[in-house]
VOPAGU-2260 file (C-alpha; in pm, 1 decimal, decimal comma):
REM VOPAGU-2260
SITE   aa  ch    i         X         Y         Z
SITE  MET   A    0   -1776,5   -2624,5   -1880,3
SITE  ALA   A    1   -1654,0   -2522,7   -1544,2
SITE  GLN   A    2   -1915,4   -2468,7   -1296,9
SITE  ILE   A    3   -1938,0   -2101,7   -1165,8
SITE  THR   A    4   -2228,4   -2036,1    -857,0
SITE  ARG   A    5   -2418,1   -1669,9    -976,1
SITE  THR   A    6   -2400,3   -1337,3    -750,5
SITE  SER   A    7   -2607,5   -1155,3    -988,2
SITE  ASN   A    8   -2818,9   -1121,8   -1329,9
SITE  SER   A    9   -2657,9    -834,6   -1454,8
SITE  LEU   A   10   -2477,7    -922,7   -1797,2
SITE  GLU   A   11   -2745,4   -1167,5   -1832,2
SITE  ASP   A   12   -2858,4   -1254,3   -2220,4
SITE  LYS   A   13   -2466,3   -1042,5   -2252,6
SITE  THR   A   14   -2227,8   -1172,7   -2463,5
SITE  ILE   A   15   -1892,5   -1066,4   -2404,7
SITE  VAL   A   16   -1550,3   -1082,5   -2627,4
SITE  LEU   A   17   -1253,3   -1089,3   -2422,1
SITE  GLY   A   18    -932,8    -998,8   -2589,2
SITE  ILE   A   19    -622,1   -1065,6   -2459,7
SITE  THR   A   20    -296,7    -946,6   -2569,6
SITE  GLY   A   21      82,9    -975,1   -2442,4
SITE  SER   A   22      77,6    -832,5   -2157,7
SITE  ILE   A   23     199,4   -1017,8   -1782,7
SITE  ALA   A   24    -175,0    -905,9   -1665,9
SITE  ALA   A   25    -305,4   -1162,5   -1909,1
SITE  VAL   A   26    -278,2   -1406,8   -1638,4
SITE  ARG   A   27    -543,1   -1246,2   -1441,3
SITE  CYS   A   28    -783,4   -1354,7   -1698,2
SITE  VAL   A   29    -886,5   -1684,8   -1593,1
SITE  GLU   A   30   -1029,7   -1495,2   -1327,2
SITE  LEU   A   31   -1199,3   -1182,3   -1526,4
SITE  ALA   A   32   -1369,4   -1427,2   -1744,2
SITE  ARG   A   33   -1497,9   -1604,4   -1455,7
SITE  GLU   A   34   -1620,2   -1315,4   -1273,1
SITE  LEU   A   35   -1755,3   -1231,4   -1562,7
SITE  ARG   A   36   -2023,6   -1501,4   -1608,8
SITE  ARG   A   37   -2075,4   -1505,0   -1201,0
SITE  HIS   A   38   -2260,9   -1179,6   -1356,0
SITE  GLY   A   39   -2453,9   -1425,5   -1605,4
SITE  ALA   A   40   -2242,0   -1297,7   -1969,6
SITE  SER   A   41   -2135,3   -1528,7   -2205,3
SITE  VAL   A   42   -1748,0   -1471,7   -2245,4
SITE  HIS   A   43   -1552,0   -1571,1   -2524,1
SITE  ALA   A   44   -1150,2   -1577,4   -2556,0
SITE  VAL   A   45    -977,9   -1420,5   -2830,1
SITE  MET   A   46    -618,5   -1431,2   -2782,7
SITE  THR   A   47    -323,7   -1270,5   -2947,2
SITE  GLN   A   48      19,1   -1562,9   -3000,3
SITE  ALA   A   49     190,1   -1297,1   -2782,3
SITE  ALA   A   50     -91,1   -1362,4   -2513,9
SITE  GLN   A   51     -80,8   -1758,9   -2609,7
SITE  LYS   A   52     323,5   -1704,0   -2428,5
SITE  ILE   A   53     202,0   -1580,8   -2134,5
SITE  ILE   A   54    -161,7   -1780,1   -2042,0
SITE  HIS   A   55    -191,1   -2124,3   -2254,1
SITE  PRO   A   56    -538,8   -2115,1   -2485,5
SITE  GLU   A   57    -670,3   -2401,2   -2245,6
SITE  ALA   A   58    -689,7   -2196,2   -1891,6
SITE  MET   A   59    -910,1   -1954,3   -2104,4
SITE  ARG   A   60   -1160,5   -2265,8   -2223,7
SITE  TYR   A   61   -1170,7   -2377,9   -1864,5
SITE  ALA   A   62   -1227,8   -2028,5   -1785,3
SITE  THR   A   63   -1506,0   -1939,9   -2030,6
SITE  GLY   A   64   -1647,3   -2297,5   -2079,5
SITE  LYS   A   65   -1563,6   -2183,9   -2476,8
SITE  PRO   A   66   -1383,1   -2293,1   -2761,3
SITE  VAL   A   67   -1064,0   -2019,0   -2766,4
SITE  ILE   A   68    -959,5   -1812,8   -3085,8
SITE  THR   A   69    -613,9   -1807,3   -3186,2
SITE  GLU   A   70    -618,8   -1721,2   -3523,9
SITE  ILE   A   71    -899,0   -1601,9   -3810,7
SITE  THR   A   72   -1023,5   -1904,4   -4022,2
SITE  GLY   A   73   -1219,8   -1968,1   -4246,0
SITE  GLY   A   74   -1528,6   -1926,6   -4027,7
SITE  VAL   A   75   -1474,7   -1590,7   -3999,0
SITE  GLU   A   76   -1471,9   -1561,6   -3650,2
SITE  HIS   A   77   -1445,6   -1127,8   -3632,2
SITE  VAL   A   78   -1754,6   -1123,2   -3866,0
SITE  GLU   A   79   -1943,6   -1371,4   -3606,2
SITE  PHE   A   80   -1935,2   -1200,7   -3313,9
SITE  CYS   A   81   -1814,7    -837,5   -3411,0
SITE  GLY   A   82   -1987,4    -808,9   -3786,2
SITE  ILE   A   83   -2295,4    -629,7   -3837,4
SITE  GLY   A   84   -2550,0    -807,6   -3637,3
SITE  GLY   A   85   -2284,4   -1017,0   -3470,9
SITE  LYS   A   86   -2343,8   -1229,5   -3111,8
SITE  ALA   A   87   -2084,0   -1009,5   -2917,2
SITE  SER   A   88   -2280,3    -736,9   -2695,2
SITE  LEU   A   89   -1929,3    -592,8   -2637,8
SITE  LEU   A   90   -1536,7    -634,1   -2720,9
SITE  LEU   A   91   -1355,7    -636,5   -2413,1
SITE  ILE   A   92    -972,1    -620,1   -2448,2
SITE  ALA   A   93    -808,4    -704,6   -2167,2
SITE  PRO   A   94    -526,6    -685,5   -2085,0
SITE  CYS   A   95    -440,1    -399,5   -2372,1
SITE  THR   A   96     -56,0    -369,1   -2454,0
SITE  ALA   A   97      49,8      -4,1   -2606,5
SITE  ASN   A   98     175,2    -235,8   -2862,5
SITE  THR   A   99    -214,2    -295,3   -2912,6
SITE  ILE   A  100    -334,5      37,8   -2868,5
SITE  GLY   A  101    -157,1     186,0   -3123,9
SITE  LYS   A  102    -250,4     -67,9   -3407,2
SITE  ILE   A  103    -629,3     -29,9   -3290,3
SITE  ALA   A  104    -548,1     356,4   -3356,5
SITE  HIS   A  105    -392,3     363,6   -3686,2
SITE  GLY   A  106    -611,8      50,5   -3830,9
SITE  ILE   A  107    -373,0    -170,3   -3819,4
SITE  ASP   A  108    -474,3    -508,1   -3842,2
SITE  ASP   A  109    -237,8    -790,2   -3798,9
SITE  THR   A  110    -398,9    -990,5   -3517,1
SITE  PRO   A  111    -694,6   -1214,5   -3386,3
SITE  VAL   A  112    -743,0    -928,1   -3132,9
SITE  THR   A  113    -727,2    -600,0   -3367,7
SITE  THR   A  114    -896,0    -807,7   -3630,9
SITE  PHE   A  115   -1220,4    -788,4   -3417,9
SITE  ALA   A  116   -1152,8    -478,5   -3297,1
SITE  THR   A  117   -1205,5    -352,0   -3653,0
SITE  THR   A  118   -1474,8    -542,1   -3723,9
SITE  ALA   A  119   -1634,4    -388,9   -3385,0
SITE  PHE   A  120   -1586,9     -61,4   -3451,8
SITE  GLY   A  121   -1746,2    -112,7   -3835,8
SITE  SER   A  122   -2077,2    -226,0   -3710,0
SITE  GLY   A  123   -2064,0       1,0   -3375,3
SITE  ILE   A  124   -1969,7    -258,0   -3098,2
SITE  PRO   A  125   -1897,4    -108,4   -2805,6
SITE  ILE   A  126   -1486,5    -165,9   -2697,1
SITE  MET   A  127   -1330,1    -146,3   -2395,0
SITE  ILE   A  128   -1016,8    -142,9   -2347,5
SITE  VAL   A  129    -805,5    -213,1   -2009,9
SITE  PRO   A  130    -431,0     -83,0   -2071,7
SITE  ALA   A  131    -128,5    -278,2   -1901,4
SITE  MET   A  132     248,6    -199,2   -1898,0
SITE  HIS   A  133     526,9      -6,3   -1754,5
SITE  GLU   A  134     452,5     305,9   -1652,9
SITE  SER   A  135     686,4     438,2   -1860,5
SITE  MET   A  136     530,3     318,2   -2152,7
SITE  TYR   A  137     197,8     418,3   -2076,8
SITE  ASP   A  138     344,4     795,7   -2005,3
SITE  HIS   A  139     455,1     796,9   -2358,9
SITE  PRO   A  140     336,8    1077,4   -2543,2
SITE  ILE   A  141     223,3     862,1   -2858,7
SITE  VAL   A  142      48,7     596,2   -2604,6
SITE  ILE   A  143    -142,1     898,5   -2447,2
SITE  GLU   A  144    -193,8    1058,6   -2795,2
SITE  ASN   A  145    -349,1     729,1   -2922,4
SITE  ILE   A  146    -564,2     711,9   -2612,9
SITE  GLY   A  147    -715,8    1004,0   -2671,5
SITE  LYS   A  148    -794,1     946,4   -3041,9
SITE  LEU   A  149    -966,7     613,4   -2899,2
SITE  THR   A  150   -1137,3     789,0   -2670,4
SITE  GLU   A  151   -1270,0    1054,5   -2929,9
SITE  LEU   A  152   -1389,3     780,7   -3108,4
SITE  GLY   A  153   -1630,4     625,7   -2850,1
SITE  VAL   A  154   -1385,1     358,3   -2690,2
SITE  ASP   A  155   -1364,7     324,3   -2335,2
SITE  PHE   A  156   -1071,3     302,6   -2141,9
SITE  VAL   A  157   -1080,1     158,2   -1765,8
SITE  THR   A  158    -757,8     343,4   -1616,3
SITE  PRO   A  159    -474,6     118,4   -1487,7
SITE  ILE   A  160    -382,1     153,8   -1161,7
SITE  LEU   A  161       0,5     300,7   -1106,6
SITE  GLU   A  162     241,7     122,0    -925,5
SITE  GLU   A  163     531,8     -34,8    -871,6
SITE  GLY   A  164     671,1     153,2   -1146,1
SITE  ALA   A  165     370,0     -48,5   -1360,9
SITE  ALA   A  166      38,0      87,8   -1513,3
SITE  LYS   A  167    -152,8    -214,7   -1391,5
SITE  ILE   A  168    -445,2    -370,9   -1515,1
SITE  ALA   A  169    -786,8    -244,4   -1323,5
SITE  SER   A  170    -927,8    -464,8   -1084,4
SITE  ASN   A  171   -1188,5    -671,4   -1163,0
SITE  GLU   A  172   -1453,0    -549,5    -951,0
SITE  GLU   A  173   -1394,1    -195,7   -1163,2
SITE  ILE   A  174   -1393,9    -396,2   -1467,0
SITE  VAL   A  175   -1674,8    -612,7   -1432,8
SITE  LEU   A  176   -1878,4    -259,6   -1296,2
SITE  ARG   A  177   -1761,3     -67,5   -1622,9
SITE  ALA   A  178   -1899,6    -381,2   -1843,2
SITE  GLU   A  179   -2243,1    -317,0   -1633,8
SITE  ARG   A  180   -2285,3      72,8   -1714,5
SITE  THR   A  181   -2202,7     -20,3   -2062,8
SITE  LEU   A  182   -2467,4    -276,2   -2075,9
SITE  GLY   A  183   -2730,0    -175,9   -1874,2
SITE  ARG   A  184   -3044,2     -14,5   -1892,8
SITE  LYS   A  185   -2878,3     345,3   -1887,2
SITE  THR   A  186   -3253,5     454,0   -1715,5
SITE  LEU   A  187   -3072,6     697,8   -1525,5
SITE  ALA   A  188   -2818,9     821,5   -1792,4
SITE  GLY   A  189   -2836,4    1227,4   -1806,8
SITE  LYS   A  190   -2902,0    1196,4   -1386,9
SITE  SER   A  191   -2671,0    1372,1   -1118,8
SITE  ILE   A  192   -2745,1    1185,0    -793,2
SITE  LEU   A  193   -2511,8    1317,4    -468,9
SITE  ILE   A  194   -2533,4    1052,9    -222,0
SITE  THR   A  195   -2393,0    1064,8     109,6
SITE  GLY   A  196   -2296,5     764,3     336,8
SITE  GLY   A  197   -2109,7     623,6     684,7
SITE  ALA   A  198   -2102,1     761,6     976,4
SITE  THR   A  199   -1940,9    1092,1    1074,9
SITE  ALA   A  200   -1684,7    1187,8    1342,2
SITE  GLU   A  201   -1631,3    1392,8    1561,2
SITE  ALA   A  202   -1305,7    1483,1    1734,9
SITE  ILE   A  203   -1281,0    1470,3    2114,0
SITE  ASP   A  204    -894,1    1505,6    2086,8
SITE  PRO   A  205    -661,1    1412,7    1851,3
SITE  ILE   A  206    -699,0    1050,2    1918,3
SITE  ARG   A  207   -1003,4     983,1    2030,7
SITE  ILE   A  208   -1372,9    1040,4    1809,5
SITE  LEU   A  209   -1710,2    1007,0    1865,3
SITE  THR   A  210   -1895,9     810,0    1611,9
SITE  ASN   A  211   -2195,5     545,3    1559,7
SITE  ARG   A  212   -2215,6     220,8    1401,8
SITE  ALA   A  213   -2303,6     249,7    1079,9
SITE  SER   A  214   -2111,3     107,2     792,6
SITE  GLY   A  215   -2165,9     318,5     505,9
SITE  LYS   A  216   -2271,1     -35,7     276,9
SITE  THR   A  217   -2628,1     101,2     171,9
SITE  GLY   A  218   -2500,3     418,4      55,0
SITE  ILE   A  219   -2210,4     224,7    -151,9
SITE  GLU   A  220   -2465,8      -0,1    -308,8
SITE  LEU   A  221   -2630,6     309,6    -404,9
SITE  ALA   A  222   -2394,1     483,0    -590,7
SITE  LEU   A  223   -2302,7     157,0    -762,8
SITE  LEU   A  224   -2619,6      73,4    -887,4
SITE  ALA   A  225   -2698,6     444,5    -986,0
SITE  PHE   A  226   -2342,1     414,3   -1184,6
SITE  ARG   A  227   -2480,0     105,2   -1346,3
SITE  ARG   A  228   -2763,8     280,6   -1445,5
SITE  GLY   A  229   -2618,4     550,3   -1612,8
SITE  ALA   A  230   -2613,5     821,2   -1387,6
SITE  ASP   A  231   -2392,9    1056,8   -1282,2
SITE  VAL   A  232   -2275,9     934,3    -918,2
SITE  THR   A  233   -2135,5    1187,9    -638,7
SITE  LEU   A  234   -2071,0     990,4    -303,1
SITE  VAL   A  235   -1971,6    1208,8      -3,1
SITE  HIS   A  236   -1861,5     993,6     294,3
SITE  ARG   A  237   -1568,4     887,7     553,8
SITE  GLY   A  238   -1412,7     638,3     303,6
SITE  CYS   A  239   -1291,4     565,9     -38,0
SITE  ILE   A  240   -1411,4     343,7    -279,8
SITE  GLY   A  241   -1173,1     432,0    -566,0
SITE  ILE   A  242   -1388,4     365,8    -838,9
SITE  GLN   A  243   -1373,3     500,8   -1214,7
SITE  GLY   A  244   -1643,1     782,2   -1284,8
SITE  ILE   A  245   -1798,8     809,6    -955,7
SITE  CYS   A  246   -1675,0    1118,9    -774,0
SITE  GLU   A  247   -1575,6    1093,2    -412,8
SITE  PHE   A  248   -1539,0    1293,1    -126,7
SITE  ASN   A  249   -1371,1    1159,6     193,4
SITE  VAL   A  250   -1529,2    1374,8     492,9
SITE  GLU   A  251   -1461,1    1357,7     869,4
SITE  SER   A  252   -1726,9    1514,7    1062,9
SITE  ALA   A  253   -2136,0    1639,4    1047,2
SITE  LYS   A  254   -1995,8    2004,1     988,8
SITE  ASP   A  255   -1774,1    1894,8     685,6
SITE  MET   A  256   -2006,4    1670,0     522,3
SITE  THR   A  257   -2295,7    1957,9     555,1
SITE  ASP   A  258   -2041,5    2199,2     424,6
SITE  THR   A  259   -1942,4    1984,1     130,1
SITE  VAL   A  260   -2309,2    1903,4      30,5
SITE  ILE   A  261   -2397,5    2189,3      24,8
SITE  GLU   A  262   -2108,4    2350,2    -164,1
SITE  GLU   A  263   -2122,7    2035,3    -402,6
SITE  LEU   A  264   -2489,2    2107,5    -470,1
SITE  GLY   A  265   -2445,5    2432,3    -602,8
SITE  LYS   A  266   -2281,0    2229,5    -934,2
SITE  GLY   A  267   -2662,4    2149,3   -1005,5
SITE  TYR   A  268   -2778,5    1781,3    -953,1
SITE  ASP   A  269   -3124,5    1616,3   -1003,4
SITE  LEU   A  270   -3160,8    1470,3    -666,4
SITE  LEU   A  271   -2977,4    1404,8    -307,1
SITE  ILE   A  272   -2995,2    1114,3    -132,9
SITE  SER   A  273   -2886,9    1132,3     214,4
SITE  ALA   A  274   -2816,1     748,5     345,1
SITE  ALA   A  275   -2545,6     897,6     606,3
SITE  ALA   A  276   -2549,9     854,7     921,8
SITE  ILE   A  277   -2463,0    1205,1    1014,7
SITE  SER   A  278   -2374,0    1306,1    1378,8
SITE  ASP   A  279   -2706,3    1443,3    1601,2
SITE  PHE   A  280   -2407,8    1597,0    1838,8
SITE  THR   A  281   -2062,7    1745,5    1824,6
SITE  VAL   A  282   -1814,8    1873,2    2075,0
SITE  LYS   A  283   -1535,4    2144,8    2080,2
SITE  PRO   A  284   -1224,7    1923,2    2101,3
SITE  SER   A  285    -951,5    1955,8    2321,4
SITE  LYS   A  286    -612,7    2038,3    2181,3
SITE  THR   A  287    -432,4    1753,0    2344,7
SITE  LYS   A  288    -486,5    1392,7    2420,0
SITE  ILE   A  289    -731,1    1369,5    2738,8
SITE  LYS   A  290    -544,1    1241,1    3029,1
SITE  SER   A  291    -722,6     892,0    3094,5
SITE  ASP   A  292    -664,0     866,6    3470,8
SITE  LYS   A  293    -944,7    1066,7    3587,4
SITE  GLU   A  294   -1335,2    1094,9    3480,5
SITE  VAL   A  295   -1411,9    1333,1    3195,8
SITE  THR   A  296   -1737,1    1524,6    3092,2
SITE  LEU   A  297   -1780,9    1586,7    2776,5
SITE  THR   A  298   -2040,6    1896,0    2683,4
SITE  LEU   A  299   -2191,0    1782,6    2358,9
SITE  LYS   A  300   -2421,6    2035,7    2130,6
SITE  PRO   A  301   -2594,1    2013,9    1830,6
SITE  ALA   A  302   -2444,9    1920,2    1480,0
SITE  PRO   A  303   -2559,9    2120,4    1173,8
SITE  LYS   A  304   -2842,5    1984,1     988,5
SITE  LEU   A  305   -2775,8    1846,8     625,3
SITE  LEU   A  306   -3134,2    1795,7     512,4
SITE  ARG   A  307   -3251,3    2147,6     663,3
SITE  GLU   A  308   -2984,3    2336,5     531,7
SITE  ALA   A  309   -3027,5    2212,8     190,5
SITE  ARG   A  310   -3376,0    2199,9     107,7
SITE  SER   A  311   -3317,5    2588,7     269,7
SITE  LYS   A  312   -3049,5    2653,9      10,8
SITE  TYR   A  313   -3203,2    2442,1    -255,0
SITE  PRO   A  314   -3581,6    2467,6    -233,5
SITE  LYS   A  315   -3675,4    2258,9    -591,2
SITE  LEU   A  316   -3411,9    1997,8    -542,1
SITE  LYS   A  317   -3551,4    1644,6    -441,2
SITE  ILE   A  318   -3428,6    1483,4    -193,2
SITE  ILE   A  319   -3461,0    1088,0     -27,9
SITE  GLY   A  320   -3376,8    1119,9     330,4
SITE  PHE   A  321   -3319,5     794,6     590,2
SITE  LYS   A  322   -3478,5     774,0     946,9
SITE  ALA   A  323   -3335,8     545,0    1184,1
SITE  GLU   A  324   -3512,2     494,3    1534,1
SITE  THR   A  325   -3535,8     224,0    1764,9
SITE  GLY   A  326   -3784,6      -0,3    1939,1
SITE  VAL   A  327   -4092,9     184,3    1820,7
SITE  THR   A  328   -4361,2      -0,8    1678,2
SITE  GLU   A  329   -4410,1     -42,0    1226,1
SITE  ASN   A  330   -4704,8     239,6    1261,5
SITE  GLU   A  331   -4475,7     527,4    1444,0
SITE  LEU   A  332   -4199,4     400,2    1252,8
SITE  VAL   A  333   -4360,1     501,6     925,0
SITE  LYS   A  334   -4557,2     810,1    1172,7
SITE  ARG   A  335   -4183,6     965,1    1219,0
SITE  ALA   A  336   -4075,9     920,6     886,1
SITE  ARG   A  337   -4406,5    1077,5     706,1
SITE  LYS   A  338   -4326,1    1407,8     963,0
SITE  SER   A  339   -4003,6    1410,8     844,5
SITE  MET   A  340   -4113,4    1396,2     488,1
SITE  GLU   A  341   -4341,3    1710,2     595,0
SITE  SER   A  342   -4072,0    1920,4     762,0
SITE  SER   A  343   -3812,6    1881,1     485,2
SITE  ARG   A  344   -4058,7    1835,4     169,7
SITE  LEU   A  345   -3865,4    1494,7      89,3
SITE  SER   A  346   -3998,5    1272,7    -232,5
SITE  MET   A  347   -3908,8     975,3     -40,9
SITE  VAL   A  348   -3742,4     853,7     373,0
SITE  VAL   A  349   -3611,3     525,5     366,2
SITE  ALA   A  350   -3708,5     404,6     750,4
SITE  ASN   A  351   -3574,4      94,2     982,5
SITE  ASP   A  352   -3585,9      56,5    1345,2
SITE  VAL   A  353   -3232,6     -41,9    1421,0
SITE  SER   A  354   -3254,9    -191,6    1712,6
SITE  SER   A  355   -3327,4    -518,4    1549,7
SITE  GLY   A  356   -3018,9    -512,4    1310,0
SITE  GLY   A  357   -2925,6    -339,2     987,5
SITE  MET   A  358   -2686,2     -70,2    1110,6
SITE  GLY   A  359   -2328,6    -184,0    1000,2
SITE  ALA   A  360   -2458,5    -545,7     881,9
SITE  ASP   A  361   -2460,2    -684,7     522,6
SITE  THR   A  362   -2910,3    -715,3     543,8
SITE  ASN   A  363   -3164,1    -501,8     671,4
SITE  GLU   A  364   -3522,3    -433,6     672,2
SITE  VAL   A  365   -3641,0    -118,4     529,7
SITE  TYR   A  366   -3971,3     101,0     520,2
SITE  LEU   A  367   -3970,2     295,4     186,4
SITE  VAL   A  368   -4203,6     556,7     265,3
SITE  ASP   A  369   -4352,2     794,7     -31,5
SITE  ASP   A  370   -4721,5     842,0    -131,6
SITE  GLY   A  371   -4743,8     464,0     -19,3
SITE  ILE   A  372   -4518,2     237,9     189,5
SITE  LYS   A  373   -4350,5     -46,8     103,8
SITE  LYS   A  374   -4134,5    -311,6     320,0
SITE  VAL   A  375   -3798,2    -420,7     211,6
SITE  SER   A  376   -3579,9    -672,1     338,3
SITE  GLY   A  377   -3274,8    -871,5     242,1
SITE  THR   A  378   -2908,1    -760,3     142,5
SITE  LYS   A  379   -2847,7    -402,5     103,0
SITE  GLN   A  380   -2774,2    -473,7    -277,6
SITE  VAL   A  381   -3171,1    -549,9    -240,7
SITE  ILE   A  382   -3251,7    -255,8     -47,7
SITE  ALA   A  383   -3046,1     -44,0    -313,3
SITE  LYS   A  384   -3198,7    -175,6    -566,7
SITE  GLU   A  385   -3560,2     -43,0    -454,6
SITE  ILE   A  386   -3458,2     246,7    -338,6
SITE  MET   A  387   -3312,6     291,8    -727,0
SITE  ASP   A  388   -3594,1     162,1    -932,3
SITE  LYS   A  389   -3850,9     471,0    -707,6
SITE  VAL   A  390   -3533,7     674,6    -804,1
SITE  GLU   A  391   -3594,7     626,3   -1146,0
SITE  ALA   A  392   -3984,9     694,6   -1114,3
SITE  LEU   A  393   -3902,9     963,8    -946,1
SITE  LEU   A  394   -3678,9    1161,0   -1217,8
């Protein structure tokens, strides 16, 4: 079996049947299978004859470490994996052609992959389809109708990337994330969470900005983890991760972020996690580029305070805030965090001393301050997990 290095245990003890059909995107399946295994999944490949013309079954045996199913034999492999009480946790068809989508939608069962799909439908095993085809085929009204029909039947579709005249297979990162959400604990299902992240930027002139060192990594990790656990997630930040199912707003200034969040909260949310490093000050920008051959004085004025406005407008909303300080003792950091909790009636504050690192880095050391105090250090994925565990208890 080919060796892999685990990156997480999010799919541990899960068996994923990877159905491969005759799209050129089948060449991506070696790395997709290995990526699923890096997260702990046991992967078994099932291939149509058309897929075998594009990628050899031995390549998939290498990628999965398991024998590849290329035909249904007396071993009734489809029942073993996707029958009632079968081994499969998920049938993932990636890539999936228009032909296979049409067959599955109409109950046509003439390839190993469609046989597995028929059996999975009958036993209630989740099915996820990742289409890949020419864009003109993806836009065919009958293909659109078939996708709609299967969606109504509970099939989860991962939308392709439309570029160069093709509906290209989604990224491995996105496919794995969607598998994690499908097979995860769903402890936040039915909850709506709005998360802010990263730095804002205040325009000085049409070219220059005032900003800070925040990378936005914590906000992104929180959004991804909340999504994995089944929440409806909105991320407001100065960036774009482009994950289907996560609603994103790209904002620039402190005012942009505050206005966007306040308006969005009006749609009804269970929780606001304010992880962004929002500018404390703004400046009236010059309409033209400021000349660089002379000294310039900037007049700063206080920027809008998101937490203050959110609490004023939504008095019952649960809010988690972040508090960054520099050069203070642990006791003083916690004291200031508790002061923020009291002033804005927060459910929890994540506090850290950024003079010792964290801002812009991949790791951090923070204190989760609520009724108690918990010190957490490690990667921002680790910190996001600790925060989201607290969120589960809170909601």
